[in-house]
C-alpha positions, -999 to +999 in steps of 0.1 A: -423-316-627-394-297-643-360-296-625-353-263-606-323-245-620-298-229-597-271-204-610-237-221-612-220-189-600-242-172-574-267-199-564-299-180-571-329-201-581-335-193-618-372-190-626-367-174-660-348-183-692-313-191-680-280-181-698-264-214-708-226-216-713-208-249-717-239-267-706-241-248-673-270-226-662-264-190-651-289-164-640-273-136-661-243-128-683-224-114-653-225-148-636-218-166-669-186-145-672-174-154-637-192-126-618-202-103-605-239-110-608-258-084-628-293-094-615-316-067-602-329-086-572-356-060-566-369-065-601-366-102-609-386-116-638-420-132-631-423-170-630-439-171-665-413-148-682-390-166-706-370-137-720-334-134-709-327-107-683-300-090-704-296-088-741-262-079-756-246-082-789-220-109-797-192-082-799-200-071-763-198-107-751-165-113-769-150-082-753-160-096-718-146-130-727-181-147-723-179-162-758 
């Protein structure tokens, strides 16, 4: 059975493709950048979805300091 992933920042159980930064799992880019969490808790991905919740370009991530 696969290990359950929990967001390093907010603690939510991640049941979709996580955002990985420096070997740590995060639920979204907001948490990967230190917060705040950007998850829409009323519209979380289904268990079988593997797409990331947020897609942003590398320039946007650099501006936020996530890369």
